[in-house]
N, C-alpha and C positions, 0 to 999 in steps of 0.2 A: 657460345659467347654470351657474356652477361649483358643484359639490357642496361641502358643508361640509368634507368630508375633504380635498378638493383645496385649499380655501381655507386650511385650517389647516396644510397641509404646509409645512415650512420650505423656503425658497428657497435654492438653492446660491449662495454668495457667490463671484462671479467677480473675476478681476483686471480692472483698468480700463485701457482703451486711451487713454492720455493722451500718449504720447511722440510728438513730431513728428520730421520728417526732420532738423532741426538738432540736436535732442537725440540722435538716433541717431548722427549723425556725431560728436558730442561723446563718445558712449560708446566708439566704436571707436578714435578718435584718442586719446582720453584714456587708454585702457588700453594702447595700443601705445607711445605716447611716455611711457614710465614709467621705472622704475628701470634698465631695460636700457640705454638710451642714456645715462643720466646716471652710472651706476655701472660696468656691465660693460664699456662701450666702452673706457674708459681702462685698466682692468685687463687687457683682452685684448691690449693692446700688448706685454705681457710674454710672450705666446704667439706672436704672429705679426709683431710690429713695426708699422710704419706702414701696413701693407696692410689695416687694418681697414675703411676705406671700400670697398675693392674686395670684401671679404668680404660686406659688406651687399648689394652688387650681385649677387654670385654666388648669394646666398640668395633674391633677389627672384623668379626664375622658379619656384623650388620653392614659395614661399609662394603665388604666384598659381595654380599648379597645384593646390595644396591647397584654395585658396579657391573653385575652380570647383564643388566638391561642395556647398558651402554656398549658392552662388547658385542652383544647380539645385534643391536640396531646398527652399529657402525660397520658391521660386516655385511649389511644389506646394501642395496643400491642407494639408500638414504645416506650412507656413510661418506658420500662425496660432496655434501653440501654442509655449510654451517646451519645452525638452527636447532640442533640437538633435540631436546624434549618437545619443542613445538612441532618439528617435523614428525617425530616418532609418534606422538599422541594423536595429532591431527590425521596422519595417514592411516593409523590403526583404527581409530574410532570414527573417522570421517567427520570429526567435529573440529572446525577451525577454532571455535571459541575456547574449548577445553585446552587445546595446545597453546593458544595465545595467552590465556590467563596464567598458565604454568610458567611460561617464559617471561611474561610481564613481571611476575613476582620476583623471578630471578634477577631481572634487569634492575629492579628497585634495590634488591639486596646488594648487588655489585656496585651500584652508585654510592650507597651508604658505606660499603666497605672501602671504596676508593678514598673517601674523605677520611675515615678513621685510620687507614693505613698511612696516608700522607702525614697526618698529624702525629701518629705514633713514630714515624720516621724522624720527625723533627724533635720529638721528646727524647728519643734515644740519642740523637745527635748532641744533646746537652751533656752527655757523658764526657765528650771532648770539649765542649764549649758551654760550661755552666752559666756564664754571664752573657749568653747569646741575646737575651731580651734587652739588656742594658746597652750592648754594643750596637744592635740594629736600631734601637730608639735614638741613639746619638748620630747615626750615619744617615738613615733614611729621611727623605722629606716628610714632614709631619709625623716623624717617628714618635715624638713624645706624646702627641695627641692620640696616635694609634695605640700606644702602650697603655694609656689611661682607658681607652675604649675597650681594649682586649687584654685585661689582666690575666685571664685564665680561661680554659675550656673552649677554644684554644687561646693561648697568649698571642700577643702580636707577633713575636718572633716565630712561634710555631705556625701561625697562619701564613706568614711570608714564606718560610721554608717549605711548607706543605704545598703552597701554590706553585713555587718554583719546581718542586718535584713533579707535580701534575703536568705542568707545561713541558718539562724535559721529556717525560715519557710519552706525552702526546706527540712531540716532534719525532721521537724514535719510532713510534707506531706509524706515523704518517709517512716516513721515508721508505717504507716497504717492509714486507713480512720477513725478508732476509735480514734486514737491519734489526728488527725485533728479535728474530731467532738467535742471531749471533750475540746480541747484547744479553739476552736471557741466559744463554749457555755460559758466557763469561762470568756473569754474576753468580750462577749456580755453582760453578767451579770454586769461586772464592768462598761461597757459603759452605760448601761441603768440606773444604779445607779447615775452616773455622770450627766446624762441628767435630772433625777429627781431633783438632787441638784440644777441644773440651772433653770429648768422650774417652779417647784412648788412655790418657793418664788418669782421667777422672774415675774410671771403674776401680782403680787401685786406691783411691782416696775415700771410698764409700765407708761410712760408719753404720754398721747394721743396726745399732741401737736406735738410729733415727727412724727406723721403720716399725718401731714398737711404741705404742700399739698401732697396728695397721689401720684399724677403723675406729679412731677416737670418737667419731660422731655417729657410729653405727652404720648399718647397711641401708635401712629404710629412710625415707625423707622425713625430717623433723623440722619444726619451726623454732627458731631461737630469736625472739624479739623481732619477728617478721622476716628474718633471714633464713633461707632454706639451707639445711645442712644434712649430711649423710652421703654415703657412697652413690646411691642412685641419683641424688640431687646434682652430683658433679658431672653426670653424663651429658646433659644438654650443653653446658658451656664448653666442655672438652670437645664436643663434636665440632665446635668452631674450627678446631685445628684441621679436621678432615674436610670441612665444607670447601667446595671449590674444585674437588677432584674431577668433577664432570666437565670442567672448563676445557679439557682437551678436545671434547667433541666439537667445540666451536672452531677448531683448526682444520676440520675436515675438508673445507673448501680450498685450503692452501697447503695441504700436506701431500707429498709424493706418495703414491700407492696407498692412499688413506685406508681403503677397505682392508688391506692386508696388514698394515703396520699398527694402526690405532687400537684395535681390540686387544692386541698383546701388550702394547705399551700401557694401556689402561690398567690392566691387572698388575703388571710388573711395577709400575709407578706407585700404585697404592701399597703394594707389599713392601717396597723399599722404604716408603715414608713411614709405614707402621713400625718397622724395625728402628728407624731413627727416632721416632717419637718415644718409644719405650726406653731406648738407651739414654737419651737426653734427660727424660724425666727421672729415670732411675738414678743417674749421677746427681741430678739437682737435689732430690729429696734425700739421697744418701749422704751428701756432703753438708747440707745446711738443714737444720730442723725445720719442719713445715711451718711452725709458728713464725719463724723469722723470714722464711722464704716468701710467705704470703704478703709480707709488708714491703718487699723489695720492689723498687721501680725498674731496676735493671737486673732481673733475677739471674739469668744465665751468666752475665758479666760478673756478678757478685760471687756466683759459684766458682767460676774460673779463678777469681782472685784468691780463693781459699787455698788452692794447691798448686797454682802456677806462679812463675816469676812475675815481676811487675808488668810485663808486657802481655800476660795472658788475658787479663780482663779487656785490654784494648783490642786484641785479636778477636775475641768472642763478640765484642761490641760491633766490630766491623762486620762479623758474620750476621749479627742481628740486623744491621743496616741493610745488608745484602738481602736478608729474608724479606724485609719490608719492600725493598726495591724490586725483587723478582715478582712479588705479589702485585705491586702497583703496575708493573709492566704488563702482566697477564690480565689484571683487572681492568685495564684500559682496552686491551685487545678484545676481551670477551663481549662486553656490552655493545661494542661497536658492531660486532657480527650479529648480535641480536636485533638491533634496529635495522641492519642491512637486510636480513632475511625477512623481517616484517615488511619492509618496503618492497622487496622482491615479490612477495606473495600478496601484496596489497592489503596487508593488515593495517598498515600506516600509509600515508602518502608516498608515492613512488620516489619522490626526490630524496627521501631519507636514505635510499639505497645507492646514492651517488658514489661513484668510484673514480679516483684520480687516474687520468690517462697516463700520467708519467710514472707514478709510484704503484699503481694498481692496488690501492688501499681504500677502504670506505671512509673517505675524508669527511663527508657530511656528518655521519654518525659519530666520528671521533670528535669533531668540533662540538656537536650537541652535548655529548656526554661530559666532556671536559668542562664546558661552560657551566653545566648544571652542577657539577661537583664543586667548582670554585664558588659559585653563588651560595650553595648550601654551606660551604665552609665559612665564608665571611659573614653570612647572616646567622650563623650558629643554629640553623634550622634542620641540620642533618639528623637530629635525634628522631624526627618524625618518620624518617626512612629507616634509620638504624634499629629502632625499637622492634620493627617487624622482620628484620633481616634474617635472623636465625629461624623463626617460625616459617617465614616465606620459603626458605630453603628446605625445611622439613616437608612442607606441603608439596613443593616442587618435586622432591624425590618420591614422595608417596604417589603422586599422580603418574609419574613416569614408570614406576614399578607396576602400578595397576595396568597401564597400557601393555606392559610386557606380558602380564598374566593373560590378557585378552588376545595377544598377537597370534598364537598358533590356532586359535579357534575362530576368530572373527576375520582374520586376514591371513589365511594359510598360504596364499600365493606369495606374499611378501616374506613370510616365515621360511618358506622353502628356498628363497634366494639368499638366505643368510649363510655366510661362510662359517660363523660360529653358531651352531645350531644344537643346543642341549635338548635332551628329551623334554617333551611338554610337561611331564611330571616334575622334572627338576626346575623348569622355568616357573611353574606354579609355586613350588616350595620356596625358591629364593625370592620370588615376588611377594609372597605372603609374609615372609620373615621381614622383608624391607617395609612393607605396608604397615605391619603391626608395630615395628620399631619406630618408624617415623611418626605414626599416629600417636604413640605413647610420648615421644619426645616433644612433639608439638603441643599435645594436650597438657603435659606437665608444665611447660613454659607458660601457657595461657592461664592455667589454674593458679600457678604461683604468682603471676602478675596480678590477677584479680585479688588474691589474698593479700599481697603486699599493698595494693592501693586502698584496700578497705581500712588499713591502719592509719591512712592519711586523712587529713581534714578534707571535706568535700571540695573545697576551693583548690586544693593542691593535687587532686587525683589526676586530672587531665584525661585524655583518651586512653583507654585500655588497649592492649595489643589486638584483641579481637575486633575492637571498633576501628582501629587504624587499618586492619586488614580489609574490612568492609569498605572503608573510604577509598583505599588505594585500588581495590578491585573495581569499585565504581568508576574511578578515574580512568582505569585501563579499559573498561567497557565502553566509555564514551569515545576514546581514541579508536577502539576496534570498530565501533559502529561508523565513525567518520571515515576510516580507511576503507571499509567495505562499501560504503555509499559511493566514494570516489571511484573505487575499482569497478563497480557495476556500471557507473556512468560512463566509464572509459571502455566498457566492453570486455573486461577481464573475465576469463572463463574459470571460475572458481571450481566447478565440478570436475573439469579436466585436470586441473592442477593437483587435485588430491591423489591422482594415480599416475600422472605422466612421468613424474620423476623416479618411479620404480618399475612401472609396467613397460616403459620404453627404454629400460636401462641397457638392453642388449645393443641398441643402436647409438648409445651414448658412450663417450669416453671420459675419463677423469680430467682430460684437458692437458695442456702443456705442462711438462714436468721440469722444464728448465727455462731460463730467461731466453736462450737462443730460440727454442721452439716456439715460445710465446711471441717473440718478435717476428718470426716467419709467418705465424698465423695472422698477426696484425697487418 
């Protein structure tokens, strides 16, 4: 019989395992087929011409090599918690700081992405409401004053709609992971239907002459008035389409049978997205010449209008809005789990990991992230985060792949527990391919940024990407030191935490898989 003290002890509120395989597929496909393919694809035509579809193919093996690390780690006992690279790196290297900095950079990238996704959603909405700024200025209190204050980048209407979108998806994420999953699945279905409407008839409307010459700016990176051009120069911005595939790892704490399902969904989801990227870009550059496509504000909608009836452009625009929406939904989901696991492991104050007893969602981190995104939006200061976003993701993938290379040799016991366990030689090969590729992509962006800023007047240069990285890493280090100080003061056992979540896995279960079982345990 339990003692009164034990009976009165408050129970820890856990996340609920409600996500199914279908909803997991919707998460990874929804965040991959986002603003990258609908916005960046057309713009990249100005860098490399009509060879964009080929660039997506060239990036494919790099992405797959990087994805191997996630399939391996998620099949270990670490695959039942959110935290992805933080858990994987810290438990492999026994360095909390290395794992923290990797995921801290990712958190920054996602907050910046949330702002740009919400504003891009508002900009695409102008396809249906071109006079949105004037209408909202006349309707909203202080609308005229706001319109004068926010003429562009974003405009007043774009900021209002973007804020409404962030608040909407905040509420959907707050109401429970099942609400998130069902909404994500519904939006992905609409998105896929729109893509079918674009691609199926589009392949028959392709003009092969639009692909000649295939490399109008050459293969190597060249500079044209400070603007980088060439096939290789297009790879970093096109990688933006693939960035975020690892977000599926953050669902590990809320997915049924996560260790069995997520490693397979990872690879399948990336492969499905690769095929979609190639087909959409092939149709786009085959229907409209790259010079024209690069200037379009609604590239895929304009492509559809060339060979579909009057309603075709509208259907594809709805698909574009769904792509932004699926990304926003997942982009709110992911950083909330980042702060949650930081609080759990006392990398940040424990209160950051607060979970709603009613909805079983990390409500504190959802509030923090949404508030920061809205403040960055209205102060127009999100560029300080956005400028490092892509380089931060490259470095994040690099560190994660490096930990995979070390795994079989420095943490063999954890490696043997993996359900997906490639031969160490294959692990080293895939890891080195990813490390070299991410290093090249990150380095090229930093070098290009330095070169571009040298053409500006000293007063206009501002902080370079590498300087912003140092600043943000310093800010993260201060948070890390503060969290560790509080954890030690409260007696948190950091040494035991590094091994407890995988050495003790035989005595642990993944937790309740249904609402009914969760209720019984409560």
